[in-house]
C-alpha angles and dihedrals in degrees: 000000000000119000116272091241091061091049091052092048089057097043125097121263115232119240119176125231115238111213138179138084094323122132121267094252088059092054116121116184129203108266137182108222143177128185125247146140091261119035121214118197120219131203116192132162098240089160127040097225149331133262117259112246123213091197108085096158094108140008112275139159113259122228114258115230139190109035111241111215092187091055093045090051090052089055090052088050090059092047089051092047091051090050090047091050094050090056093045121101088242091078106016093064087058093045093233134120142200127240131187146207116201126198131193111234090191085216087281128120096216094050092047089052090052087053096045089049086066091057092054097040109121118231093244089070095062136071093003127252125023095314106104099168090105092051119100115243115261121270113246095185142358130223115206168339116195099205117065091220090058092043093052091052094045092046094060088052095047089047088072089070096025089239107171114243125197119188123200098199111014107114106167112142094226090067089069087069103102092186088066101029108028094160097047122105132161138196092218132070124264119262085247086075094040095053089044090054090048093051090048091051090049090049093048090049093044091236102152102157110064142153128222130215122185142160118252114253141073096302097044097047093043093052091044093053091046094049096045091049092051095039092053091050090053094049096256116135128211109224095190140356118209117189113197120210115261092227117061092200097053116122093250095040099102091043090053090055094047089049092050091049092049089051091054093050091048092058109056093160089063096089094165126059123186113208130194092169128126119264093248090052092051091049091056091045093053089049089058091050093047111125095035094088093133089057099041099038091086094051128105119212114205101205125203122226087265095076105002090106098036115113096184096072092085096051106180094345126104126237090245088063093066106027126235131340125210110187135195111213136171120265116282135233138192110296096185098097093047091049089054089050091055093046091052091063091092107135101081099182093052092046096050091049091062103033127055091186089059090042088057091043091052091048093058114117114267124221092279089056094249119128118256136015097257119231095323124098095187095087097048089043089056090049091053092046091053089050096047101103111201096219095051094045090050091050093050090049091050089052092053092044090052092053093044092053090046092050092046089055090053098041091049086069103038144020108274097179091076107085114243097024094105122057127196095242086057090058089047092054090047090050090055092055103028126103115204133189132230124179092344096310128105124230137187136177117249125229091280092052092252130134102209106192096152126237142283115231111217132186118210116228135175118242115182094331093312128107114242110192095168098094102113102195098173145002123228118220112202095194094068098017094238143122130236111202128221108237096215093058105025091108091063090061094040091055089054092053090066087076112103116217109172137127093217130015116258118274109240122228108284093046136072134209119259114194120199117231113273094016130113114272087237091061111074147121127252115243124189116245114250126245113296090020132095147176117212097186139053120266097012115174092217141005120256120234122244119230094259089200094066106006143053139176139189125241110289095019124159092206146012122263117218110247111248109253106225127195136138092284129204089235093056111114092224091050091050091054092048093046090049091052089049091050091047090050092053091050092049092049091052092048091048090048092051090047093050092048091053093050097035093132096054122105092240094057090043089049087052091060105274110226090009089066090060090050089050091051091048091052090048089056089054091048093050090047090051089059089061091062089064091071126075135029104327123237129188091255093047090050090055099043097050098057099038092044090052094043095050096040097051092041086058091049096049089043089059091046087049090057091053089047091052090053088057092048088050090051095055095044106113098180104097096204094050092042091057091050091048092047092054089048094047102101104153099197096039089054092049093049093050093050092049092045091057091054091046087055092053093048094047092052089048093053096044098043105035113349128189114267142175115276134185117211114199121216127177096272104006141052115216116212109204143142121266104215089214103211110034088190092057090047091052093046091053093051093039091052091055088046091055090051092050091050091053087047090050094049095048095045094046089069092059098049092112096061120120109302098228093057101026109139094165095068094051094045089051093051097043092048090046090052090049093048094048093047094051092043087057090044097059098063091037091052093047096049099037127083136170137064094313095062092094088053090060092060090040092056092051090049092052091048092051092047094048091045091059092041094048098043100039106034114017094068090050092049089051092055092043093050105031107016101047093150089066093052095079137095093241092051090046094051091044089054092051091046094051091047090050095046092049088054091052094049092049091049098046099086090053096044095051092065099037129087121193116219123189127172098322100321133077140209122215117250094240093055092044092056092044092055094046095055094044089060092046091055094049092047089054092047092052091065089072095055089211118157092230092056091047088057091051088050092063093046091051094046090058091049091052 
């Protein structure tokens, strides 16, 4: 225990309040003071209000009512902090001490202004004359007030003398404006950070439909505006705003509380209520809500720093009657030294004799209703301990520490014991630049005069009927606007987040929010996204559009599906069959070519065209290869190659067949003059080159002017990769040109269809050209009316049919004779076949010849000679087909004979 003298030195000195109808300048309020070299003023709400006076005829001091234990404890915290500072090395090394003069604001602006006027009163206005011994020393700094509304009013008055003011609880945003409040500072964050922290908590908890309750006044409206602005920006809607009257005794006070309670009950979906009201106002509101525990039990109250640590708001109610409380409070410090200070106030009689505030406190009714606590100090000490809020006490202690360090900086440079050597604005300047320590940590005010330490997030819980508000579940860090959670109590906050406070349920992915005109943005209906639109998150305001070129989606989709890329794929079963046929065709062509080369001197090979047959086989290879380019993902190069390669290859093939057909026509031409002309014009390789050159010209113009290219055709759910043939006219001309050549081949070969069967090229040419023409005639309407990935397969099939038609008709019969009928592949067999064919023709014609007489221009030829001449020419014409030197020699002998 400390000596009683030390206790008395730290206790307040009683000064009586003179009341009456005196002028304001003659007003002297009750103060608690202690001497010192530097005097600090204090403004604390030791009472909760003032009595209303019906006499407004003259200025007077109102009577303070309803003793406020919280405010009284805060005043004791300042006294303890001053005592601690005077014992600290910061001041003892300089030999100076701090004193104080504490006033009661009575939670009233007018009363606070009367008290602050005492701080700014010049010494010439007291005691009269030049004798200033009865004048109080000037105030170098002021600690307080608690309420932002009072701090704003007092700050304007203190600005006149630039007396620094440090508030331990005023958080109004406007007080950060240094143009209007240059001398104001505070050891707590601005409401800008508190409302930001609240909005962040609501967002993290997905509480988007909330109500707001606040007390009328500068603080309440400022906090309300800041919260609504930040909440709206974060997508949080305010369902209602209830502003409670500042004065509890105003005529419409009770009706305002009843209206606020009715509003809460009419909005059962609003499970979260944010309150910036004063503790007393919350107590009256809860009393109005009493009896509706079943409705309120699910609610979460988000308490501002103004009442988050107040235990009196419930009165006689239980926590279960109102729901859950999540509070934002200032950072906390170590309360142990202050608790020891309170417990050392043990001599009741000595204390009361020097402190009217304590006297009033001890005279409060006890639990039995009798006045006073008797001779025991244990009961009132417990009351003070229960009302000593860690965060507020810490803020008060920081304010005193800041002033002590600022004074030390000044007094280290000048003598502070001489009155008048230190001015308030000097202390203000030192506060701007000074850095002070508390509990081993350094602190400094920012440019706005704020000390932004963040917030502790607390959750109220009931323990054995008592309210415990010391469960810190998280810390808010204003720098990055985030929370760090306390592992031991995180479950408490997690359980609260199960509360659903929304106007409308969340719109699932695949839907978007549609808000009716005039409604809150949080009240909406969920509409399915239309086709080719999607929403991939909850509560999206609009659906996003798919890239319709490559994506698609059904109605109500949460994402886009990539359109299937379709083309005639290598893995397609049909493509595999066609490719196998093309490969087989190439293999057969190579085998036939090898066989013909090996037997190139035989009559059958010569009858098939000799070297021309190899050119035909080579062109078939190119045609088979072109079919391969119709498979796979098309490219512009592939689109060009496949048509041009087929066109040129098959033109070469048909050109060679045309030469063979012209040879047949030449053999059956009986007019000698015309035969000679045709024989001179018959130049096989020149004809082939000319025919191919015309096709080359067509393809070149096609490629230069409007060539085939890759094209993507977009369908609702697929993208078809295909070839755009460019100029359909050029494509038609290319195919039509081949068709004309095929028709000429067909016409020429048709005349020679009665040649000897074993060496009859005309029949095979006729059939192969007929097969080609029929297949391409079928292709045209199918190609025009078909679409999709199998369109290339249609042309591929026709190409294979044409190739196999030529291969089967022109070469397979010859291969059969070469391999299995070798006896027919000799000159003697060939001549024998011609002779038998000719003799058969003579025998068939004899009956006709014997009775016929040919008459021509006055002379006649005998029937026998006429038949002989005819068959000789026929034999020679057939022999000419082989283009063999021996038969050419026979041609000249027979010509002389004829």
